[in-house]
N, C-alpha and C positions, 0 to 999 in steps of 0.2 A: 504494500500500500504506500504510494508516494504521499508524503506529508511534509509540511514545514515544521511540524512538531516531531522531531526525531528522538528527543530525550525528554522523558516525562518523570516528574517527581510527584509521588503520592504521599499526602500527609493525612494523619488521623490518629486517634487514640487506639493504639494496637492492643490495649488491654480491654477494650470495649467490644463485646461480642457482636453488637449491632454494626460495628465498623469492620471487624476482621474478615467477615464473610464476603461482603462486597469488595473489600480491598484485594483479597486473594483472587476473586473472580476477575477483577479488573487487571491485575498484574498478569494473569494468564492470558487474557484477551489481548492486551497490548504486546506482550512478548510474541504471541503467535502472529501479530500484525507486523513484526519486525521493528517494534519500538524499543528503545533502550530505556528500561525502567531503572531510575537511579536509586541507589541503596542508602545514601546519606541524605541529609537535609540541606544540601548546598543548592539553594534556589538559583544561584548565579550560573550554575552549570546546566540548568534546565531550559527547554524551549516552552514548556507548559507545566504548570503546577495544578494538580487536582487534589482538592481537600474533601475528605469524606467525614461528615459529622454535622454538628449544628453550627450556629453562628459563632460560638466560641472558637471552634476550630478554624472557621473562616477568618476571624480576627487574627488568630495566630499566623495563619498562612499569609494574610495580608502583610503582616510585619516582616515576613520572609521575602516577599516578592517586591515590595514597594521601591527598593533602591536599585532593582535590576530590570525593571520594565518587562517582567515576565508575566504573561497573562495567567489568570487564576479561574479555574472552574470549580464549582461547588456541587457535591453530591449530598443531598440532605438525609442525614440520619439522626437529626435532633428532634426537637419538639416543634415550637412555633416557627423557628427560623425563617427569616426573609432573605438572607444572603445566598444560601445554598439552594438553588432553585430546581435542580434535577433530582427526580425521584430514583430510588434504586431500580425500579422496573424499567425506567427509561435510560438507565446509565449507559449500557453498551451501545444502544442505537445513537444516543446523543454524542458519545465519544467518537463513534464512527463518522458522524456528520462533521464533527469538528476536525478530525484528522483529515477528512476529505476537503477541508477548506470551506465548509458550509456552516458559518457561524456568525454571530453578532458579537461586537465588543464595545465596551463602554469604559470610560475613565472616571473612576470614583474619587471625589474630593477627600483629602486628608487634612488634619489640623495639626499645626505646631503649637505646643504649649510651652511657655517659659515661665518658671517660677523664680522671680528675682527677689532675693532676700535683702533685708535692710543692711546686712553686713557685707554685701557685694557678691555673695555666693549665688549661683544660679543652677537650676535643675531644668532639664529639657525632656520633652516627651512628644510622641507623634500618635495621633488618634485617628482611627478609621471610623469609629462610631461617635465618641463624645469625650469631652472634658467635663468633669463634674467637681464642683465645690460642694462639700457636704459637712454639716455639723458633726462634731465628734463627741459631744456631751448629750446624753439622753435627756429629753425634757427641756432643753435649752435652745432657743433660737439663736441664729447668728445674724449680725447686721453687716451689710456690705454695700458697696456702691459700684456701679458699672459705667463705663464710658465706651463709646463707639467712635472710631476715627477721631479721637481726641475731644469728642463732645460728650459732656456729662449726660447720662440717660436717666438714672434713677438711683435712689437709695432703697435698699430692700431689707426686709426682716422676714426670716423664714428658716427652712431647713437647709437651704443652699441654692445652687444654680447649676443648670445643665446648658452647655453649648454643644450643639450636635450638628454633624454633617447631614446632608440629605439621606445618606445611608443610615445614620444614627437616629433619624427622625422617626423610624419605626421601632426603636428600641426603648430605652429608659424614658426618653423625652415623650414618647407617645403615651406611656402609662401615667405621665404627669400632666396630661392634657394638651401636649404640644401638637402642632399640625403635622400632617404627612407631607413631605416635600418630594417632588419627582427627582429621581437620581441625576437627571441631566442638568438640573439647575445649579448654578454656582451661588448657593445661598446657605446661610447658617440659621439654625433655630436657637433662640435663647429662651429658656424656660426656668422660672423660679420654682424651687421645690417647696410645696406647702407654704405659700406666701401668707403673711399675717393679715394682709388686706386683699380683698377681691379686686381692687384696682390694679394690682400687679399682674399683668397679662403676658402671655408668650408673644415674642416678636420674631419676625424673619428679616434678616439683613443680608446685604450683598456680601459675598465671601471675600471680596478684596478689601474689606474694612477690618481694622484691628480692634479687638476687644480688650479692654483692661478692667480687671476686677481687683478691688482693694477691700480687705476686711477692716471693719471699724471696731473700736474698743467697746467691749461689753463684758461685764463681770461674769466670771465662771462659765465662759463659753470657749469653744475652740472649733477649728475647721481644718479639714484636710482636702487635698486635691488628688483625684484619680484620673488616669488616662485609659480609656477602654477597660475600666475595672481594676487597673493596676495602680497602686498607690505611688504618687510622686513625692508626697511628704506633706507636712503641715503648712498651712497658710497663717501667718501671724500679722497683727496690725503693723503697718510699715512695709510689709512685703507687697509685691505686685505680681499678679497672674496675668500674663499677656497671651492672647490666643489669636493666631493668624492662619490663613490658608497655607498649606505646605506646597512646596514646589513639586514634590513627588505626587503621583496618583497611583491608585491601584487599578489595573486593567482587568475588569471582570469579563469573562468570555461566556457566551450563552449559545446553546444550540438553536437552530431555526425554530421560530414559533414562540420565542420568549415574549411574555406578556406581563408587564409590571402590574397592570390592573387586574389581570387574572390571578396573580399571586395574592394581591390584596383581597380579592373576593374569596379566595380559598382560605386564607389565614384568618380573616376577620368576619367571615360568613356574610359578606355583602351579596346583594343581588337576589336575596330570597324575598318572595312576596309574603309580607307579614299578614296579608288577608287570608292566606291559605293555612288552614288548620288541619292537623291530622285527626281523624276520627278515633274515638276511644273504642 
Protein backbone atom coordinates (compact mmCIF):
# COMPACT_ATOMS: atom_id res chain seq x y z
CA UNK A 1 0.00 0.00 0.00
CA UNK A 2 1.60 3.28 -1.06
CA UNK A 3 1.24 5.93 1.62
CA UNK A 4 2.81 9.14 2.83
CA UNK A 5 2.57 7.66 6.31
CA UNK A 6 5.29 5.03 6.32
CA UNK A 7 6.13 5.20 10.03
CA UNK A 8 3.31 5.13 12.58
CA UNK A 9 3.53 5.54 16.34
CA UNK A 10 0.65 4.14 18.43
CA UNK A 11 0.03 5.57 21.90
CA UNK A 12 -2.30 4.33 24.62
CA UNK A 13 -2.49 2.84 28.10
CA UNK A 14 -1.06 -0.61 27.54
CA UNK A 15 -2.37 -1.73 30.94
CA UNK A 16 -5.97 -0.95 29.95
CA UNK A 17 -7.77 -3.98 28.50
CA UNK A 18 -10.01 -1.70 26.44
CA UNK A 19 -6.89 -0.40 24.70
CA UNK A 20 -4.64 -3.45 24.36
CA UNK A 21 -7.00 -5.39 22.09
CA UNK A 22 -7.56 -2.69 19.44
CA UNK A 23 -3.88 -1.76 19.69
CA UNK A 24 -2.80 -5.33 18.90
CA UNK A 25 -5.29 -5.49 16.03
CA UNK A 26 -4.04 -2.21 14.62
CA UNK A 27 -0.36 -3.17 14.90
CA UNK A 28 -1.05 -6.40 12.97
CA UNK A 29 -3.07 -4.55 10.33
CA UNK A 30 -0.43 -1.87 9.78
CA UNK A 31 2.41 -4.37 9.69
CA UNK A 32 0.62 -6.40 7.01
CA UNK A 33 0.20 -3.18 5.02
CA UNK A 34 3.95 -2.63 5.07
CA UNK A 35 3.87 0.19 7.61
CA UNK A 36 6.71 0.50 10.11
CA UNK A 37 5.10 0.56 13.58
CA UNK A 38 7.48 2.38 15.93
CA UNK A 39 8.24 0.76 19.28
CA UNK A 40 9.24 3.82 21.32
CA UNK A 41 7.40 7.10 21.93
CA UNK A 42 9.61 9.27 19.73
CA UNK A 43 6.98 11.22 17.81
CA UNK A 44 9.67 13.07 15.87
CA UNK A 45 10.48 9.85 14.00
CA UNK A 46 6.83 9.21 13.02
CA UNK A 47 4.83 10.29 9.99
CA UNK A 48 1.57 9.71 11.88
CA UNK A 49 0.64 9.21 15.54
CA UNK A 50 -2.45 7.20 16.46
CA UNK A 51 -3.77 7.55 20.02
CA UNK A 52 -6.12 4.88 21.39
CA UNK A 53 -8.07 5.89 24.48
CA UNK A 54 -10.00 8.87 25.75
CA UNK A 55 -9.36 12.59 25.75
CA UNK A 56 -6.65 12.17 28.40
CA UNK A 57 -4.68 10.00 26.00
CA UNK A 58 -5.26 12.53 23.23
CA UNK A 59 -3.95 15.35 25.41
CA UNK A 60 -0.84 13.30 26.16
CA UNK A 61 -0.39 12.49 22.47
CA UNK A 62 -0.86 16.15 21.61
CA UNK A 63 2.04 17.05 23.91
CA UNK A 64 4.18 14.55 21.98
CA UNK A 65 3.37 15.79 18.46
CA UNK A 66 2.98 19.54 18.90
CA UNK A 67 6.66 20.41 18.37
CA UNK A 68 7.10 18.08 15.38
CA UNK A 69 4.13 18.92 13.11
CA UNK A 70 3.14 15.24 13.07
CA UNK A 71 -0.59 14.61 12.47
CA UNK A 72 -2.59 12.87 15.20
CA UNK A 73 -5.50 10.44 14.82
CA UNK A 74 -7.68 9.44 17.78
CA UNK A 75 -9.39 6.08 18.31
CA UNK A 76 -11.99 6.48 21.05
CA UNK A 77 -11.86 4.01 23.93
CA UNK A 78 -12.80 6.51 26.62
CA UNK A 79 -16.17 7.70 27.85
CA UNK A 80 -17.54 11.07 26.70
CA UNK A 81 -14.41 12.08 24.72
CA UNK A 82 -14.73 14.70 21.97
CA UNK A 83 -11.16 14.54 20.66
CA UNK A 84 -10.87 10.88 19.65
CA UNK A 85 -13.58 10.63 17.01
CA UNK A 86 -13.01 7.18 15.44
CA UNK A 87 -14.82 4.22 17.00
CA UNK A 88 -13.12 0.80 17.31
CA UNK A 89 -15.57 -0.64 14.76
CA UNK A 90 -14.46 1.99 12.23
CA UNK A 91 -10.79 1.83 13.15
CA UNK A 92 -9.35 -0.34 10.37
CA UNK A 93 -11.41 1.14 7.56
CA UNK A 94 -10.66 4.68 8.77
CA UNK A 95 -6.93 3.96 8.96
CA UNK A 96 -7.01 2.47 5.44
CA UNK A 97 -8.66 5.62 4.10
CA UNK A 98 -6.01 7.78 5.76
CA UNK A 99 -3.14 5.63 4.52
CA UNK A 100 -4.61 5.95 1.02
CA UNK A 101 -4.57 9.75 1.31
CA UNK A 102 -8.32 10.13 1.85
CA UNK A 103 -8.57 12.27 4.97
CA UNK A 104 -9.27 15.68 6.47
CA UNK A 105 -6.82 17.61 8.61
CA UNK A 106 -7.23 20.60 10.90
CA UNK A 107 -4.82 22.63 13.01
CA UNK A 108 -5.98 22.99 16.61
CA UNK A 109 -5.07 26.04 18.68
CA UNK A 110 -2.78 25.69 21.73
CA UNK A 111 -2.17 28.05 24.64
CA UNK A 112 1.06 29.26 26.20
CA UNK A 113 0.83 29.91 29.94
CA UNK A 114 3.52 31.81 31.82
CA UNK A 115 3.41 32.16 35.58
CA UNK A 116 5.66 35.11 36.42
CA UNK A 117 6.45 35.27 40.11
CA UNK A 118 7.16 38.46 42.03
CA UNK A 119 10.74 37.27 42.72
CA UNK A 120 11.48 37.07 38.98
CA UNK A 121 11.11 33.29 38.61
CA UNK A 122 8.83 32.08 35.80
CA UNK A 123 7.11 28.80 35.00
CA UNK A 124 5.84 27.87 31.53
CA UNK A 125 3.26 25.42 30.21
CA UNK A 126 1.43 24.60 26.97
CA UNK A 127 -2.26 23.70 26.94
CA UNK A 128 -4.32 21.81 24.37
CA UNK A 129 -7.56 22.18 26.37
CA UNK A 130 -7.27 24.85 29.03
CA UNK A 131 -5.41 26.81 31.65
CA UNK A 132 -7.22 26.81 34.99
CA UNK A 133 -6.83 29.03 38.03
CA UNK A 134 -8.53 27.36 41.00
CA UNK A 135 -8.84 27.96 44.73
CA UNK A 136 -6.87 25.63 46.97
CA UNK A 137 -8.76 26.21 50.25
CA UNK A 138 -12.14 24.50 50.62
CA UNK A 139 -14.97 26.87 51.43
CA UNK A 140 -12.97 29.99 50.57
CA UNK A 141 -13.36 32.08 47.43
CA UNK A 142 -10.49 33.76 45.65
CA UNK A 143 -10.44 37.32 44.36
CA UNK A 144 -8.61 38.06 41.12
CA UNK A 145 -8.63 40.46 38.21
CA UNK A 146 -8.36 39.92 34.47
CA UNK A 147 -7.02 42.06 31.65
CA UNK A 148 -7.20 41.42 27.89
CA UNK A 149 -4.76 43.07 25.47
CA UNK A 150 -3.66 45.40 28.26
CA UNK A 151 -7.21 46.53 29.05
CA UNK A 152 -8.77 45.86 32.44
CA UNK A 153 -11.80 43.55 32.12
CA UNK A 154 -13.15 42.67 35.56
CA UNK A 155 -12.51 41.89 39.19
CA UNK A 156 -13.84 38.45 40.07
CA UNK A 157 -14.75 36.54 43.21
CA UNK A 158 -15.34 32.81 42.95
CA UNK A 159 -13.64 29.44 42.76
CA UNK A 160 -11.31 30.44 39.92
CA UNK A 161 -11.12 30.90 36.16
CA UNK A 162 -10.83 28.77 33.02
CA UNK A 163 -9.20 29.98 29.80
CA UNK A 164 -9.96 27.39 27.12
CA UNK A 165 -9.16 26.79 23.47
CA UNK A 166 -11.98 25.83 21.09
CA UNK A 167 -10.91 22.23 21.72
CA UNK A 168 -11.20 22.82 25.47
CA UNK A 169 -14.57 24.52 25.13
CA UNK A 170 -16.18 21.06 25.25
CA UNK A 171 -14.23 20.07 28.38
CA UNK A 172 -14.16 21.69 31.84
CA UNK A 173 -15.37 25.03 30.48
CA UNK A 174 -18.54 23.40 29.11
CA UNK A 175 -19.41 21.91 32.50
CA UNK A 176 -19.13 25.42 33.99
CA UNK A 177 -21.60 26.96 31.54
CA UNK A 178 -19.18 28.10 28.86
CA UNK A 179 -20.09 28.13 25.15
CA UNK A 180 -19.06 25.53 22.59
CA UNK A 181 -16.68 27.05 20.04
CA UNK A 182 -16.08 25.57 16.58
CA UNK A 183 -12.54 24.17 16.34
CA UNK A 184 -11.74 26.27 13.25
CA UNK A 185 -12.19 29.57 15.12
CA UNK A 186 -9.14 31.37 16.52
CA UNK A 187 -10.89 32.26 19.73
CA UNK A 188 -10.55 31.70 23.47
CA UNK A 189 -13.23 31.10 26.08
CA UNK A 190 -12.91 32.78 29.48
CA UNK A 191 -15.19 31.29 32.15
CA UNK A 192 -15.31 32.15 35.87
CA UNK A 193 -15.70 29.14 38.15
CA UNK A 194 -18.71 29.50 40.47
CA UNK A 195 -18.73 33.31 40.38
CA UNK A 196 -20.00 35.12 43.46
CA UNK A 197 -22.24 37.28 41.28
CA UNK A 198 -24.49 36.31 38.37
CA UNK A 199 -23.19 39.37 36.50
CA UNK A 200 -19.89 37.56 35.92
CA UNK A 201 -20.51 35.82 32.59
CA UNK A 202 -18.34 33.79 30.17
CA UNK A 203 -16.77 35.74 27.32
CA UNK A 204 -15.19 34.77 23.99
CA UNK A 205 -12.19 36.74 22.76
CA UNK A 206 -9.87 36.69 19.75
CA UNK A 207 -6.98 34.29 20.24
CA UNK A 208 -4.37 36.90 19.28
CA UNK A 209 -5.06 38.86 22.47
CA UNK A 210 -3.01 38.37 25.62
CA UNK A 211 -4.79 37.58 28.86
CA UNK A 212 -3.33 38.58 32.22
CA UNK A 213 -4.62 37.31 35.56
CA UNK A 214 -3.57 38.61 38.98
CA UNK A 215 -4.61 37.25 42.36
CA UNK A 216 -5.78 39.83 44.90
CA UNK A 217 -5.13 39.78 48.63
CA UNK A 218 -7.76 37.88 50.61
CA UNK A 219 -7.30 36.39 54.05
CA UNK A 220 -6.99 32.59 54.36
CA UNK A 221 -7.20 31.88 50.64
CA UNK A 222 -4.89 30.41 48.06
CA UNK A 223 -4.94 29.49 44.37
CA UNK A 224 -3.08 27.21 42.02
CA UNK A 225 -2.66 27.04 38.25
CA UNK A 226 -3.06 23.89 36.15
CA UNK A 227 -2.39 23.30 32.44
CA UNK A 228 -4.52 20.50 30.96
CA UNK A 229 -4.99 19.19 34.49
CA UNK A 230 -1.28 19.24 35.38
CA UNK A 231 -0.22 21.60 38.17
CA UNK A 232 2.05 24.53 37.28
CA UNK A 233 2.21 25.77 40.85
CA UNK A 234 0.61 28.29 43.20
CA UNK A 235 -0.41 31.79 42.17
CA UNK A 236 0.33 34.36 44.87
CA UNK A 237 -0.62 38.04 45.14
CA UNK A 238 2.04 39.92 43.19
CA UNK A 239 2.41 37.11 40.62
CA UNK A 240 1.08 37.40 37.06
CA UNK A 241 -0.41 34.60 34.97
CA UNK A 242 -0.13 35.44 31.26
CA UNK A 243 -1.93 33.38 28.61
CA UNK A 244 -1.37 33.71 24.87
CA UNK A 245 -1.93 31.63 21.74
CA UNK A 246 1.02 29.34 21.10
CA UNK A 247 2.93 29.32 17.83
CA UNK A 248 2.60 25.53 17.63
CA UNK A 249 -0.61 23.80 16.61
CA UNK A 250 -1.74 20.20 16.92
CA UNK A 251 -2.73 18.78 13.52
CA UNK A 252 -5.68 16.46 14.03
CA UNK A 253 -6.37 14.06 11.18
CA UNK A 254 -9.84 12.69 10.45
CA UNK A 255 -11.17 10.03 8.07
CA UNK A 256 -13.63 11.14 5.38
CA UNK A 257 -17.08 11.97 6.69
CA UNK A 258 -15.85 13.72 9.84
CA UNK A 259 -18.73 15.78 11.23
CA UNK A 260 -18.14 18.03 14.26
CA UNK A 261 -21.84 18.60 14.74
CA UNK A 262 -22.49 14.89 14.43
CA UNK A 263 -20.09 14.34 17.33
CA UNK A 264 -21.94 16.96 19.38
CA UNK A 265 -25.26 15.29 18.62
CA UNK A 266 -23.88 11.92 19.64
CA UNK A 267 -22.15 13.05 22.84
CA UNK A 268 -24.73 15.60 24.02
CA UNK A 269 -27.82 13.76 22.76
CA UNK A 270 -28.86 16.61 20.49
CA UNK A 271 -31.33 16.24 17.65
CA UNK A 272 -33.89 14.18 19.54
CA UNK A 273 -37.51 15.23 19.27
CA UNK A 274 -38.57 15.91 22.86
CA UNK A 275 -42.22 15.53 21.79
CA UNK A 276 -41.63 11.84 21.09
CA UNK A 277 -42.25 9.76 24.18
CA UNK A 278 -41.71 6.05 24.49
CA UNK A 279 -44.78 4.16 25.59
CA UNK A 280 -44.71 2.21 28.84
